[in-house]
Structures are given as C-alpha cells and as structure tokens.
BADOLO-323023 format. One line per 4 residues: number of its first residue (from 1); their letters; for each residue x, y, z of C-alpha. Coordinates in nm, 4 decimals, always signed. Example, Ala and Ser with C-alpha at 12.3 -4.5 7.8 and 13.67 -1.06 7.14 Angstrom:
1	as	+1.2300,-0.4500,+0.7800 ~ +1.3670,-0.1060,+0.7140
//
This chain:
1	melk	+8.2189,+18.5274,+8.5318 ~ +8.2414,+18.1613,+8.4530 ~ +8.5597,+17.9531,+8.4992 ~ +8.6474,+17.6986,+8.2416
5	tmtt	+8.8809,+17.4143,+8.3095 ~ +9.1648,+17.3417,+8.0760 ~ +9.2041,+17.0021,+7.9283 ~ +9.5426,+16.8377,+7.9399
9	stak	+9.5067,+16.6557,+7.6120 ~ +9.7320,+16.9123,+7.4428 ~ +10.0048,+16.8580,+7.6963 ~ +9.9585,+16.4837,+7.6762
13	ssft	+9.9807,+16.4704,+7.2980 ~ +10.2793,+16.7067,+7.3065 ~ +10.4548,+16.4760,+7.5546 ~ +10.3781,+16.1722,+7.3390
17	hlrg	+10.5088,+16.3536,+7.0320 ~ +10.8269,+16.4566,+7.2172 ~ +10.8753,+16.1006,+7.3414 ~ +10.8401,+15.9715,+6.9856
21	lkma	+11.1034,+16.2188,+6.8654 ~ +11.3423,+16.1113,+7.1417 ~ +11.2959,+15.7452,+7.0520 ~ +11.3556,+15.8175,+6.6824
25	alai	+11.6692,+16.0169,+6.7616 ~ +11.7937,+15.7359,+6.9853 ~ +11.7320,+15.4772,+6.7124 ~ +11.9100,+15.6863,+6.4509
29	gtsf	+12.2027,+15.7563,+6.6834 ~ +12.2360,+15.3893,+6.7714 ~ +12.2376,+15.2880,+6.4063 ~ +12.5124,+15.5431,+6.3326
33	vlag	+12.7221,+15.4113,+6.6191 ~ +12.6741,+15.0503,+6.5089 ~ +12.7517,+15.1369,+6.1484 ~ +13.0648,+15.3189,+6.2611
37	cagn	+13.1824,+15.0198,+6.4650 ~ +13.1178,+14.7755,+6.1845 ~ +13.3399,+14.9708,+5.9478 ~ +13.6473,+15.0032,+6.1658
41	ppte	+13.9156,+14.7352,+6.1698 ~ +13.9908,+14.6160,+6.5252 ~ +14.3604,+14.7057,+6.5081 ~ +14.3846,+14.7837,+6.8796
45	qfav	+14.2401,+14.4436,+6.9715 ~ +14.4860,+14.2766,+6.7339 ~ +14.7769,+14.4504,+6.9051 ~ +14.6533,+14.3379,+7.2474
49	tesa	+14.5994,+13.9827,+7.1222 ~ +14.9411,+13.9559,+6.9605 ~ +15.0997,+14.0827,+7.2803 ~ +14.9075,+13.8235,+7.4859
53	vnsa	+15.0131,+13.5427,+7.2502 ~ +15.3780,+13.6536,+7.2671 ~ +15.3633,+13.6697,+7.6475 ~ +15.2155,+13.3212,+7.6610
57	vsag	+15.4902,+13.1850,+7.4377 ~ +15.7548,+13.3552,+7.6546 ~ +15.5990,+13.2078,+7.9685 ~ +15.6287,+12.8573,+7.8249
61	gtef	+15.2745,+12.8209,+7.6969 ~ +15.3769,+12.6025,+7.4049 ~ +15.5405,+12.3581,+7.6452 ~ +15.3070,+12.3668,+7.9444
65	aave	+14.9730,+12.4624,+7.7824 ~ +14.9940,+12.3324,+7.4277 ~ +14.6179,+12.2979,+7.3751 ~ +14.5421,+12.6524,+7.4846
69	mksa	+14.8310,+12.7929,+7.2805 ~ +14.7172,+12.6097,+6.9678 ~ +14.3659,+12.7414,+7.0185 ~ +14.4932,+13.0980,+7.0618
73	qdkl	+14.7136,+13.0789,+6.7541 ~ +14.4388,+12.9211,+6.5417 ~ +14.1842,+13.1834,+6.6443 ~ +14.4335,+13.4607,+6.5742
77	kqae	+14.4855,+13.3212,+6.2220 ~ +14.1075,+13.3012,+6.1716 ~ +14.0768,+13.6600,+6.2936 ~ +14.3417,+13.7708,+6.0455
81	lamh	+14.1493,+13.6025,+5.7641 ~ +13.8250,+13.7684,+5.8762 ~ +14.0068,+14.1023,+5.8911 ~ +14.1341,+14.0492,+5.5375
85	dkky	+13.7759,+13.9797,+5.4249 ~ +13.6662,+14.2999,+5.6055 ~ +13.4472,+14.1045,+5.8474 ~ +13.5534,+14.3305,+6.1315
89	eeak	+13.3049,+14.2181,+6.3958 ~ +13.3977,+13.8535,+6.3413 ~ +13.7670,+13.9460,+6.3416 ~ +13.7293,+14.1340,+6.6690
93	tlaq	+13.5404,+13.8468,+6.8346 ~ +13.7999,+13.5920,+6.7248 ~ +14.0850,+13.8167,+6.8344 ~ +13.9260,+13.8555,+7.1784
97	qaew	+13.8845,+13.4802,+7.2090 ~ +14.2451,+13.4294,+7.1021 ~ +14.3573,+13.6821,+7.3628 ~ +14.1779,+13.4967,+7.6416
101	darv	+14.3073,+13.1592,+7.5254 ~ +14.6581,+13.3030,+7.5301 ~ +14.6074,+13.4457,+7.8789 ~ +14.4844,+13.1055,+8.0003
105	aerk	+14.7902,+12.9405,+7.8432 ~ +15.0205,+13.1916,+8.0106 ~ +14.8609,+13.1416,+8.3543 ~ +14.8650,+12.7653,+8.3140
109	aqam	+15.2334,+12.7720,+8.2173 ~ +15.3125,+12.9922,+8.5169 ~ +15.1217,+12.7580,+8.7460 ~ +15.2992,+12.4523,+8.6079
113	kaeq	+15.6384,+12.6206,+8.6524 ~ +15.5494,+12.7175,+9.0081 ~ +15.4356,+12.3630,+9.0804 ~ +15.7636,+12.2294,+8.9434
117	avkd	+15.9576,+12.4774,+9.1578 ~ +15.7700,+12.3598,+9.4682 ~ +15.8490,+11.9977,+9.3854 ~ +16.2152,+12.0828,+9.3322
121	sqkg	+16.2246,+12.2675,+9.6648 ~ +16.0614,+11.9762,+9.8457 ~ +16.3129,+11.7403,+9.6898 ~ +16.5963,+11.9669,+9.8036
125	vqel	+16.4601,+11.9778,+10.1575 ~ +16.4292,+11.5988,+10.1614 ~ +16.7885,+11.5601,+10.0434 ~ +16.9096,+11.7996,+10.3139
129	rqes	+16.7221,+11.6012,+10.5791 ~ +16.8749,+11.2773,+10.4595 ~ +17.2218,+11.4349,+10.4556 ~ +17.1804,+11.5728,+10.8072
133	qrtv	+17.0686,+11.2316,+10.9344 ~ +17.3786,+11.0674,+10.7845 ~ +17.6145,+11.3085,+10.9544 ~ +17.4443,+11.2633,+11.2928
137	q	+17.4767,+10.8851,+11.2855
//
C-alpha cells in the first residue's frame, strides 16, 4: 500500500479566505461605528463643557484668567454654531477644547487666589512682628 502526502494548500487558501472575511467584517463594522458617531449630537460633551465654563466663572476665571475664559467662551459659541449646522464632529472637538480652556482658567484663578492669600498672610505676619517689636521696646 502506498502512502500519499496531503498538501496544505487547501488549508492555506481556506485560512486566507477566512482572514479576508474577517478584514471585510472589521471594515464594515468600523464604518458603521463611525457613521453612527458622526450622526449623533455631542449633547453629553456640551453639558460637561457648560459645567466647566460655569465652574471657571465661579472660581473667578473672568477676573484672574481673562484670556483663557474668553477662549473657552468663544470656542463654546463656535461649537454651538457647528452643532446647529449638524457638524457634530467639529462641534464635539470645539466643545472639548472649550472645556479644557475653561479648566485651565479655573485652575489659574484658583492659583492666583491662593497666591494672593499667601501674600495677605505674609503681610499679616509682618504686621504682627512689627507690633510685637513696638511693645517690647
């Protein structure tokens, strides 16, 4: 009896075919996901951004970080216009940028307030030292 060896070309072509199907399914799935994202208004991002802008204003951003606050407010207005024009990806990007500008403004305002508090405390300590020196003399 004679033994014949099997060729693996069938398995190889089957693997290549299966790989091609997986790649096609991945491409189709990705396009559906991207199409789904492009059609949804970024309402959640807008809520987060508006909250960040309000927090920055409350923290004194308009006084202590005017440039950053203006940038945040301008980008939020641009995002609202893009949202109105149904340019959702652009609206989302602008809203994210506005959120980060607002967060920078808030942190800068907090830092400036803290710096002012330190200066006030140092001034108070200096005044107490001067007062204690007057009473000793």
